[in-house]
C-alpha positions, -999 to +999 in steps of 0.1 A: -697-632+132-677-617+104-682-582+119-669-595+153-637-609+136-631-576+119-637-557+152-612-579+171-586-575+143-591-537+145-587-537+183-555-558+180-541-535+154-550-504+175-533-519+206-502-528+186-500-493+172-505-477+206-478-499+221-454-489+192-462-452+197-458-452+234-427-473+238-408-468+205-412-430+201-402-406+229-431-389+246-435-352+236-450-346+271-421-359+292-413-335+321-377-324+326-355-311+353-325-290+342-298-287+369-272-260+365-243-264+390-228-229+392-190-231+389-185-269+385-157-275+360-155-309+342-118-313+348-124-315+385-144-348+381-121-378+383-105-394+363-096-359+348-067-338+362-071-301+367-042-277+371-035-244+387-025-214+367+012-221+376+009-257+363+005-278+394-021-306+396-051-302+419-073-327+437-105-340+421-140-348+431-150-384+438-179-388+414-209-409+425-216-439+404-248-425+390-229-396+374-200-415+357-199-397+323-173-385+299-196-359+283-187-323+285-197-288+272-174-259+261-187-227+276-184-195+254-185-170+283-175-183+317-198-159+336-232-168+351-257-144+335-242-146+301-236-183+302-273-190+312-284-168+283-263-189+258-274-221+274-311-214+272-312-196+238-287-217+218-272-184+206-234-182+211-234-143+214-265-141+237-267-116+265-291-116+294-313-093+274-316-119+246-337-140+270-365-115+267-367-116+229-397-133+213-393-171+209-357-168+219-355-195+246-363-231+250-388-220+276-408-203+248-408-235+228-417-256+258-447-234+266-458-237+229-461-274+236-482-270+267-454-271+293-453-251+326-418-236+333-405-231+368-372-224+385-353-225+418-326-199+411-298-193+437-276-170+416-289-169+380-318-147+391-315-117+369-348-102+359-346-114+323-342-150+334-369-148+360-393-132+335-389-163+313-403-186+341-440-191+350-429-192+386-396-191+406-380-193+439-352-167+440-328-173+469-294-158+477-287-173+512-308-153+536-342-171+543-358-138+551-350-125+516-364-156+499-389-149+471-413-178+472-438-185+445-445-222+450-448-231+486-446-215+520-431-245+538-397-241+521-390-211+542-390-233+573-359-252+562-324-242+573-294-233+552-269-263+552-232-267+550-211-241+533-239-231+510-276-238+505-276-266+480-294-290+504-324-267+507-329-262+470-325-299+462-351-309+488-375-282+475-370-296+439-379-331+452-410-317+469-421-298+438-419-328+414-451-342+429-468-307+432-462-292+398-487-296+369-476-319+342-458-316+318-433-292+334-397-280+331-380-272+364-347-253+363-326-258+394-296-235+397-272-243+426-246-217+436-228-233+466-199-248+446-191-215+430-193-197+464-170-222+480-144-218+452-144-180+453-145-177+491-126-206+506-103-220+479-099-253+462-103-277+491-137-262+501-146-262+464-139-300+460-157-307+493-188-287+483-189-303+448-188-338+464-216-330+489-238-314+462-234-344+438-242-369+465-274-349+474-284-348+438-284-386+436-318-388+454-333-363+429-320-382+400-333-415+413-368-401+419-369-385+385-359-418+369-387-436+388-412-410+376-400-410+340-387-374+342-357-364+320-328-350+340-300-328+325-271-317+347-245-292+335-228-260+346-226-224+336-188-223+340-160-239+358-134-226+382-096-220+380-072-215+409-039-196+409-024-221+432-033-250+455-023-233+487-057-218+496-059-191+470-094-180+459-108-193+426-118-173+395-135-178+361-147-145+346-115-124+348-082-126+330-063-150+330-089-174+346-114-172+318-091-187+292-084-219+311-100-253+304-107-255+341-131-225+337-144-232+302-152-269+301-182-281+322-198-315+326-230-328+309-250-356+325-283-370+310-309-393+325-335-400+299-362-426+308-369-432+271-333-442+265-317-453+298-283-457+281-275-423+267-259-431+233-228-409+226-193-414+213-164-417+237-153-383+251-184-367+237-182-329+238-205-301+225-205-263+225-229-246+249-251-232+221-260-267+211-273-277+245-307-260+241-318-280+210-303-311+226-326-307+257-356-302+235-348-333+215-348-354+247-385-348+252-393-353+215-395-316+204-379-311+171-377-273+172-349-249+180-349-215+196-352-185+172-315-175+172-299-210+175-288-211+138-272-177+139-234-182+140-205-159+135-212-127+116-191-123+084-158-108+093-148-081+068-111-076+067-111-040+057-073-038+051-074-066+025-105-051+009-089-017+007-058-031-010-079-050-035-100-019-043-068+002-048-054-024-071-085-024-093-087+014-094-050+015-105-057-011-132-087+009-144-067+041-146-038+023-163-062+010-189-076+044-196-042+060-199-031+032-223-061+039-245-050+075-250 
């Protein structure tokens, strides 16, 4: 009888500890979807106000309710390949080649924790990025040039609208049920950037609204399946004027504008439905990588994350100081004599 009581007490204690572990601590095996919206600047999301290079206000995107956020990220280099390197390594001076270094990316850390890493890449498909993924769909607009790794049925879908965001989002929704768990899926959508470069600000705003509305279904499904979702961008977009001029972000003077350098950050974390952050929360791009890892309970950082600015040696000041001490030394020697 006494043994039965002890056994029941042990079982109750075990169940309580299991409940505490599962529901209080974040799961280290939560899958994640990382969406990179190529070219979406945070200032274009209402209630912000973007401006042209000549100082005139521009229209804004009607943000769907699910994405109402005042979080943003400051991009170091507003250019796709370099920005993705910074985003996924946490190193502010990263180049595309940095992605190939040992343990340099969040993908290396994810794999060390048993994750499978995949991607649907519309523009950020340089070889260094693709080599970091266990499998990828690389797609630049022509279905005949699609490089499929996951599924053959994706090739039967049509390109939609002014870009091809609808295809990639539908494929991501399809893959969520097909991929082995736990997984990380990177979804890089290029249609917003293309619209801004090619057709001007009105097409840019329209494409952004369409893409965000289509992403709503993906976010809802991930929320139901307890999958973490992070949505950000590699850079924004600036316009010379609002009269149909093409947008830019990498060249001077576009690259120095807040419209090109500040991008949104949206988080859907099933372990913490209300993402806790101070008002007008903003981080630098190199801090996004460890932040993503923390959302799934991984307390590690990529190899180069802690490397900040190299020490700047001001040679002119150093030269003057050395000359001063040499003169003082010579003066002291002469005074002795």
